[in-house]
C-alpha positions in Angstrom: -19.5 25.4 86.2 -17.9 22.2 84.7 -14.8 21.1 86.5 -12.2 18.9 84.8 -11.6 15.6 86.6 -8.6 13.2 86.1 -10.9 10.2 85.6 -12.7 11.8 82.7 -9.6 12.8 80.7 -9.0 11.0 77.4 -7.1 11.7 74.2 -8.7 13.5 71.3 -10.6 11.4 68.7 -8.1 9.9 66.2 -5.0 10.7 68.3 -4.3 7.1 69.5 -3.9 4.6 66.7 -4.5 0.9 67.5 -1.6 -1.4 66.9 -1.2 -3.5 63.8 -2.3 -7.1 64.5 -0.5 -9.1 61.8 -1.2 -12.7 60.8 -4.9 -12.6 61.6 -6.4 -13.8 58.3 -6.9 -12.6 54.8 -9.7 -10.2 55.9 -7.4 -8.1 58.1 -5.3 -7.0 55.1 -2.1 -8.1 56.7 -2.5 -11.9 57.0 -0.3 -14.7 55.6 3.0 -12.9 55.0 2.2 -10.2 57.6 3.5 -7.3 55.5 6.9 -8.8 55.0 6.6 -9.6 51.3 7.7 -13.0 49.8 10.9 -14.8 50.6 14.3 -13.3 51.3 16.3 -12.7 54.4 14.1 -9.8 55.6 11.0 -12.0 55.5 12.4 -14.5 58.0 12.6 -14.4 61.7 16.1 -13.6 62.8 16.7 -12.1 59.3 19.1 -9.4 60.4 22.1 -8.0 58.7 24.5 -5.5 60.4 24.7 -1.9 59.3 26.9 -1.5 56.3 26.6 -5.1 55.2 26.5 -5.4 51.4 25.7 -9.0 50.9 29.3 -10.1 51.1 30.7 -7.4 48.9 33.4 -5.4 50.6 31.5 -2.6 52.5 32.0 1.0 51.6 33.5 1.9 55.0 36.2 -0.8 54.4 36.8 0.1 50.7 37.7 3.7 51.5 41.3 4.5 52.6 42.1 5.3 56.2 42.5 9.0 56.8 44.2 11.0 59.5 46.7 10.4 62.2 46.6 10.6 66.0 50.0 11.3 67.5 50.8 9.4 70.7 53.2 12.2 71.7 50.2 14.4 72.2 49.2 12.3 75.2 52.3 13.4 77.1 52.4 17.0 75.8 50.7 20.1 77.1 50.9 23.8 76.8 50.9 26.7 79.3 50.3 30.4 78.6 52.3 33.4 79.7 49.4 34.7 81.8 49.3 31.4 83.7 53.0 31.7 84.4 52.5 35.3 85.6 50.1 34.1 88.3 52.7 31.7 89.8 54.8 32.9 92.8 58.0 31.0 91.8 60.8 32.5 89.7 62.6 29.3 88.8 60.0 27.3 86.8 60.2 23.6 85.8 57.6 21.0 84.7 57.2 20.0 88.4 56.1 23.5 89.3 53.3 23.3 86.8 52.2 19.9 88.2 52.3 21.3 91.7 49.9 24.1 90.7 47.6 21.8 88.7 48.3 23.6 85.4 49.1 20.2 83.7 48.3 16.6 84.4 50.7 14.3 86.3 51.4 12.2 83.2 52.6 15.1 81.1 56.3 15.0 80.2 56.7 17.8 77.7 55.4 21.4 78.1 55.5 24.3 75.7 54.9 27.9 76.7 52.8 29.9 74.3 52.4 33.7 73.9 48.9 34.3 75.3 48.4 37.0 77.8 51.3 39.0 79.2 54.1 38.5 81.7 55.2 41.3 84.0 58.0 39.8 86.0 61.3 38.0 85.3 61.2 34.2 85.5 63.7 31.4 84.6 62.3 28.5 82.6 64.3 25.3 82.7 63.5 22.2 80.6 60.5 23.8 79.0 60.0 24.6 75.3 59.0 28.1 74.4 57.5 29.6 71.2 59.3 32.5 69.5 56.9 35.1 70.6 56.8 33.9 74.2 60.6 33.8 74.4 60.8 37.5 73.2 58.1 38.4 75.9 60.0 36.7 78.7 63.3 38.2 77.7 61.7 41.6 77.4 61.1 41.5 81.2 64.6 40.3 81.9 63.6 36.7 82.1 65.7 33.7 81.0 64.9 30.5 79.0 67.0 27.4 79.3 65.5 24.7 77.0 
């Protein structure tokens, strides 16, 4: 019975390739220019150009027009669903009620209620925007919306 021992383990033949020793004479095959070719920026030490650099020509990423827009209002705006409102115990609901129940962040200044889920009790919304469908659902259960 031949047991495997840790001190006898070695990689299979041909698995490990020895590193390329450049600049070790003409006989090595990579002497003199060390596989860098002749002259030019890439042949020199420190010859580095940043990604997208086109030799001084205006790079592609700067030639193309800017696309898109990120609204700064979206930073202070959030949305709440009807099912989240249904879980609350309060009947008079303002933005501060949502903040107290951690439904929105503390830096939010504008809230919109969207029609997602259902509401089964009457609530009064004050200072909160409401979508058309959500308004109909709130008013269907005798609720009130004061925008």
